C-alpha positions in Angstrom: -22.3 -20.5 -18.3 -19.5 -18.2 -19.4 -15.7 -18.9 -19.0 -13.7 -16.9 -16.6 -11.4 -14.3 -18.2 -8.3 -16.1 -16.9 -9.4 -19.3 -18.8 -10.9 -17.7 -21.8 -7.7 -15.8 -22.5 -5.1 -18.1 -21.3 -1.9 -17.7 -23.3 -1.8 -20.0 -26.3 1.9 -19.3 -27.3 5.2 -18.6 -25.4 5.1 -14.9 -26.7 1.9 -14.3 -25.0 3.2 -15.1 -21.6 3.7 -11.9 -19.5 6.5 -11.3 -17.0 8.3 -14.7 -17.2 10.7 -14.1 -20.2 13.5 -15.9 -18.5 11.4 -19.2 -18.5 9.8 -18.8 -22.0 13.2 -18.0 -23.7 14.8 -21.1 -22.1 12.0 -23.5 -22.8 11.6 -22.2 -26.4 15.3 -22.6 -27.1 15.2 -26.1 -25.7 12.3 -27.0 -28.0 14.0 -25.5 -31.0 17.3 -27.3 -30.4 15.4 -30.6 -29.5 17.0 -30.6 -26.0 13.9 -30.8 -23.7 14.6 -32.3 -20.4 12.7 -35.2 -18.8 11.6 -33.4 -15.7 10.9 -29.7 -14.7 10.0 -28.1 -11.5 8.1 -24.8 -11.7 8.2 -22.8 -8.5 6.5 -19.4 -7.6 3.5 -17.6 -6.1 0.0 -18.3 -7.3 -1.3 -16.8 -10.4 2.2 -16.3 -12.1 1.7 -18.8 -14.9 3.2 -22.1 -13.8 0.4 -24.3 -15.0 0.0 -22.3 -18.2 3.7 -22.7 -19.0 3.4 -26.5 -18.4 0.6 -26.8 -20.9 2.6 -24.7 -23.4 5.5 -27.0 -22.9 3.2 -30.0 -23.7 1.8 -28.2 -26.8 5.4 -27.3 -28.0 6.9 -30.8 -27.7 3.9 -32.3 -29.6 3.3 -29.5 -32.1 3.4 -30.4 -35.7 4.6 -27.2 -37.1 7.5 -27.6 -39.6 9.6 -24.9 -38.0 10.7 -25.9 -34.5 11.2 -22.2 -33.5 7.5 -21.6 -34.2 6.3 -24.3 -31.8 3.6 -24.1 -30.5 2.0 -22.3 -33.4 -1.5 -22.9 -31.9 -2.8 -23.8 -35.4 -2.1 -27.5 -35.7 -4.7 -30.2 -34.7 -2.7 -31.2 -31.7 -2.6 -27.6 -30.4 -6.3 -27.4 -30.7 -6.7 -30.7 -28.9 -4.6 -29.3 -25.9 -6.7 -26.0 -26.0 -10.0 -28.0 -25.9 -8.8 -30.4 -23.2 -9.1 -33.5 -25.4 -5.4 -34.3 -25.8 -5.1 -37.7 -24.3 -1.3 -37.5 -23.8 -1.6 -34.6 -21.5 -2.3 -35.9 -18.0 -2.8 -33.3 -15.2 -2.7 -34.6 -11.6 -3.7 -32.7 -8.5 -1.3 -33.7 -5.8 -3.6 -32.3 -3.1 -6.1 -35.1 -3.8 -3.6 -37.7 -4.8 -1.1 -37.7 -2.0 -0.5 -41.4 -1.3 1.8 -44.2 -2.4 -1.0 -45.9 -4.2 -1.6 -42.9 -6.5 2.1 -42.9 -7.4 2.1 -46.6 -7.9 -0.8 -46.2 -10.4 1.1 -43.4 -12.1 4.2 -45.6 -12.5 2.3 -48.3 -14.2 0.8 -46.0 -16.8 4.0 -44.2 -17.5 5.3 -47.1 -19.6 2.4 -46.9 -22.1 3.4 -45.2 -25.4 1.6 -41.9 -26.3 -1.5 -42.4 -28.2 -1.6 -39.0 -30.2 1.6 -37.1 -29.9 5.3 -37.7 -29.6 5.4 -37.2 -25.9 3.3 -38.0 -22.9 3.4 -35.1 -20.5 2.4 -35.5 -16.8 1.8 -32.2 -14.9 1.7 -32.6 -11.1 0.2 -29.5 -9.6 0.8 -28.6 -6.0 3.5 -31.3 -5.7 4.5 -30.3 -2.3 1.3 -31.9 -1.0 2.6 -35.4 -1.7 3.6 -37.4 1.2 7.1 -38.4 2.0 6.5 -42.0 1.0 4.9 -40.9 -2.2 7.9 -38.7 -3.0 10.1 -41.7 -2.3 8.1 -43.9 -4.7 8.4 -41.3 -7.4 12.1 -40.8 -7.2 13.1 -43.8 -9.5 10.5 -42.9 -12.2 11.4 -39.3 -12.1 15.2 -40.0 -12.4 14.8 -42.5 -15.4 11.4 -42.1 -17.0 10.7 -43.7 -20.4 12.0 -41.7 -23.4 8.5 -40.6 -24.4 7.5 -39.2 -21.0 8.1 -35.7 -19.6 7.2 -34.6 -16.0 6.3 -31.1 -15.0 5.9 -30.4 -11.3 4.4 -27.2 -10.1 4.4 -25.8 -6.5 3.9 -22.7 -4.7 5.9 -23.9 -1.7 9.3 -24.8 -3.0 10.7 -25.4 0.6 8.4 -28.4 1.1 9.9 -30.3 -1.9 12.6 -32.7 -0.9 16.1 -32.0 -2.2 16.2 -35.5 -3.8 13.3 -34.4 -6.1 14.8 -31.1 -7.0 18.1 -32.6 -8.0 16.3 -34.7 -10.6 14.6 -31.7 -12.2 15.4 -28.5 -14.0 14.0 -25.8 -11.7 12.5 -22.5 -12.8 11.4 -19.8 -10.4 8.5 -17.7 -11.5 8.3 -14.1 -10.2 5.5 -11.9 -9.2 4.4 -9.4 -11.9 4.7 -5.7 -11.6 1.7 -3.3 -11.4 2.4 -1.8 -14.9 2.6 -5.3 -16.5 -0.7 -6.4 -14.8 -2.3 -3.0 -15.8 -1.2 -3.5 -19.5 -2.7 -6.9 -19.5 -6.0 -5.7 -18.0 -6.2 -3.0 -20.7 -5.7 -5.7 -23.3 -8.4 -7.9 -21.9 -10.8 -4.9 -21.6 -10.2 -4.2 -25.4 -10.8 -7.7 -26.3 -14.0 -7.9 -24.3 -15.1 -4.4 -25.4 -15.3 -3.3 -21.8 -15.2 0.4 -20.7 -13.1 0.9 -17.6 -11.6 3.9 -16.1 -7.7 4.1 -15.7 -8.0 4.6 -12.0 -10.0 1.3 -11.7 -7.4 -0.5 -13.8 -4.5 0.8 -11.5 -6.6 -0.2 -8.5 -7.1 -3.7 -9.7 -3.4 -4.1 -10.7 -2.3 -2.9 -7.2 -4.8 -5.2 -5.4 -3.7 -8.2 -7.3 -0.3 -8.0 -5.5 1.6 -9.4 -8.4 -0.8 -12.3 -9.4 -2.1 -11.9 -12.8 -4.9 -14.5 -12.2 -6.1 -12.5 -9.2 -6.4 -9.3 -11.3 -8.3 -11.1 -14.0 -10.7 -12.6 -11.5 -11.2 -9.1 -9.9 -12.0 -7.7 -13.3 -14.4 -10.5 -14.0 -16.1 -9.7 -10.7 -16.7 -6.1 -11.8 -18.2 -6.9 -15.2 -21.9 -6.5 -15.0 -22.7 -6.1 -18.7 -20.5 -5.4 -21.7 -22.1 -1.9 -22.1 -21.4 -1.0 -18.5 -18.7 1.4 -17.5 -16.4 0.3 -14.7 -15.6 3.2 -12.6 -13.1 3.7 -9.8 -15.8 4.4 -7.2 -17.6 1.1 -8.1 -14.3 -0.8 -8.0 -13.5 0.6 -4.5 -17.0 -0.3 -3.3 -16.9 -3.9 -4.6 -13.3 -4.5 -3.5 -13.8 -2.9 0.0 -10.9 -0.5 -0.5 -10.7 3.1 0.7 -9.9 6.0 -1.6 -6.2 6.9 -1.8 -7.1 10.3 -0.4 -8.3 8.6 2.8 -4.9 6.8 3.2 -3.0 10.0 2.7 -5.2 11.8 5.2 -4.6 9.2 7.8 -0.9 9.4 7.4 -1.1 13.2 7.6 -3.2 13.1 10.8 -0.5 10.7 12.2 2.2 13.1 11.5 0.3 16.0 12.7 -0.8 14.2 16.0 -4.3 14.9 15.1 -6.2 11.9 16.5 -9.7 13.4 15.9 -9.1 13.9 12.2 -7.5 10.5 11.7 -10.2 8.5 13.4 -12.8 10.5 11.6 -11.3 9.6 8.2 -11.0 6.0 9.2 -14.7 5.8 10.4 -16.0 7.6 7.1 -14.1 5.2 5.0 -15.4 2.2 6.9 -19.0 3.6 6.8 -18.6 4.0 3.0 -18.0 0.3 2.6 -14.3 -0.1 3.0 -13.0 -3.3 4.7 -11.0 -2.8 7.8 -8.3 -5.3 7.1 -8.1 -4.0 3.4 -7.6 -0.6 4.8 -4.7 -1.9 6.9 -3.2 -3.5 3.8 -3.4 -0.2 2.0 -1.7 1.5 4.9 1.0 -1.0 4.8 1.5 -0.5 1.1 1.6 3.4 1.4 3.9 3.4 4.4 6.2 0.9 2.7 6.4 3.3 -0.3 7.2 6.1 2.1 10.0 4.1 3.7 11.5 3.3 0.2 11.3 6.9 -0.8 13.0 8.0 2.4 15.9 5.6 1.9 16.3 5.8 -1.9 15.2 9.4 -2.7 13.0 11.0 -5.4 14.5 8.8 -8.1 12.5 5.7 -6.9 9.6 4.9 -9.2 6.2 5.0 -7.4 2.9 3.5 -8.7 0.5 6.3 -9.4 0.4 9.8 -10.9 3.2 12.5 -10.3 1.0 14.5 -7.9 0.7 11.4 -5.6 4.4 11.0 -5.6 4.9 14.7 -4.5 2.5 14.1 -1.5 4.4 11.0 -0.6 7.8 12.6 -0.7 6.4 15.5 1.6 5.2 12.8 4.1 8.5 10.9 3.8 10.4 13.9 4.7 8.4 14.5 7.9 8.3 10.9 9.1 11.2 9.7 11.4 12.8 6.4 10.1 12.2 4.4 13.3 8.6 5.6 13.7 7.9 4.7 10.0 9.3 1.2 10.5 7.2 0.9 13.5 4.1 2.0 11.8 4.6 -0.5 9.0 4.8 -3.3 11.6 1.8 -2.3 13.6 -0.5 -2.0 10.5 0.9 -5.2 9.1 0.0 -7.0 12.4 -3.5 -5.3 12.4 -3.9 -6.7 8.8 -3.2 -10.2 9.8 -5.8 -10.2 12.6 -8.7 -12.7 12.1 -11.8 -11.3 10.3 -14.3 -12.9 12.7 -14.0 -10.4 15.5 -17.1 -8.7 16.7 -15.2 -5.4 16.4 -13.4 -5.7 13.0 -12.3 -2.1 12.9 -10.6 -2.3 16.4 -7.1 -3.5 15.2 -7.0 -0.6 12.7 -8.0 1.9 15.3 -5.5 0.6 17.8 -2.7 0.6 15.2 -3.3 4.3 14.6 -3.8 5.4 18.1 -0.6 3.6 19.4 1.5 5.4 16.8 0.3 8.9 17.7 3.0 11.2 19.2 2.5 13.9 21.7 3.2 16.6 19.2 3.3 17.0 15.5 6.4 15.5 13.8 8.5 18.0 11.8 11.6 15.9 10.7 13.3 16.5 7.4 15.3 13.6 6.1 18.0 14.0 3.5 19.5 11.4 1.2 22.4 10.8 3.5 20.0 10.3 6.4 20.9 13.6 8.1 17.9 15.1 9.8 17.4 18.9 10.1 14.6 20.0 12.3 13.2 23.3 13.2 11.6 22.1 16.4 12.5 19.1 18.5 10.0 16.2 18.1 8.7 13.9 20.8 10.8 11.1 19.5 14.0 13.0 19.7 13.0 14.4 23.2 12.4 10.8 24.4 15.9 9.7 23.0 17.6 12.7 24.6 15.9 12.1 27.9 16.9 8.4 27.8 20.5 9.3 27.1 20.6 12.1 29.9 19.0 9.6 32.3 21.6 7.0 31.5 24.5 9.4 31.9 23.1 10.7 35.3 22.6 7.2 36.6 26.2 6.2 35.6 27.6 9.4 37.3 25.5 8.6 40.4 26.8 4.9 40.5 30.4 6.1 40.1 30.0 8.7 42.8 28.4 6.3 45.3 30.9 3.5 44.6 34.1 5.6 44.7 33.5 8.6 47.0 32.7 8.8 50.7 30.2 11.4 52.3 33.2 13.7 53.2 34.4 13.7 49.7 31.0 14.4 48.3 30.5 17.3 50.8 33.8 18.8 49.8 32.9 18.5 46.1 29.6 20.2 46.7 31.3 23.0 48.5 33.8 23.6 45.8 30.9 23.6 43.1 29.0 26.1 45.3 32.1 28.3 45.4 32.6 28.2 41.6 29.0 29.1 41.0 29.4 32.2 43.4 32.5 33.2 41.8 30.9 33.1 38.3 28.0 35.3 39.6 30.3 37.9 40.9 32.1 38.1 37.6 29.0 38.3 35.7 27.7 41.2 37.8 30.9 43.0 37.5 30.8 42.9 33.7 27.1 43.5 33.6 26.3 40.1 32.1 23.7 37.6 33.0 25.1 34.9 35.1 25.4 31.3 33.7 24.7 28.6 36.4 26.3 25.3 36.0 24.6 22.9 38.5 25.6 19.4 39.0 22.6 17.2 39.7 23.4 13.7 41.0 19.9 12.8 42.3 17.9 10.0 40.8 16.5 11.0 37.4 13.0 10.9 36.6 12.2 8.0 34.3 10.6 8.8 31.0 9.0 6.3 28.7 10.3 6.9 25.0 7.6 7.3 22.4 7.4 4.1 20.4 
């Protein structure tokens, strides 16, 4: 059985860790100055290197290299023992399966024993937020004053579930999600090490689908590898991952802006019949619409993942999409992406999200950097807002007339208005101009429903 790429190529030194320089520099400086703390708390999303960093710290404090700045050198016997999972002074505990007070009591009894191989005994408690409240309370005293030869490293993906009393006894480091270029560079490096042939488009797709998690990207690459001599193409990556082509996402957005429901639904159905997953399509729509929203707010100087041609198309779409309608579109597709996968009509949330956003006529907005909109034709959204504003003014005028004026006053006002209109008509005919009628309408306005 072959090892997964994420395990086979796990970073062995601090300089091999990607995207967490703020953590590696601090820990390496602490090891060099011999100022390593007794307890650390590593927080961050999955696949960002928390457990890897904990193991590197265990290697560094026990490394036998003469130069402290070079630790871990990944060459001494203790470093090799950690790599091969036979270092007895590195104890990893899964808090998800050891949640009770009895488990912590056993740990407290073993903490006092001296290390058997290295200088320090390192305890890594993964998913520490799964411990019960009683278990956390039992750990407090040991965590605050552990033996001099013991180091605790707690790792969690849900920092908010860790009690403040635990946080105050640890040095906390927050791990960040990796960027798409960082993940793509790592995947290209892995492909070179494994002698894999992979298209750049497939690398970019994997990096985007990983959503900042390097381990997820490596697992996806592992999934696509059939044989070392096989070439990984973009089409095969899309088929395996259930994603739709970028052209399909662009076409659906264009159909939404053009109010072309037939074309938009046709693109969606073609993508789904080609193997795309409906929820994955929704996630792609959310990511694309989010980029449009950011481009509309920040302008062309904002960096966008993908080729220059794709950015030009996105800028054109961002110029046409009204700000509020774009925000609503992101929310609707996000809700559709969160729908359970067990529905007997899995494509229905995607179709509903698209249909509910369709305007009555094509959108023709132009948005500048200072958020001023210049339009050659009034869009349905602006017509709806104007109608709503007119309806509000007319209703207010009617309430004022009803509450303050009697029937006689209203009749006199109507007579005066009619006289003014007749006078304007006579003047217009005398000067051979077309009359301009100014009618005051105080009847109940027709209610119109604004376009969402």
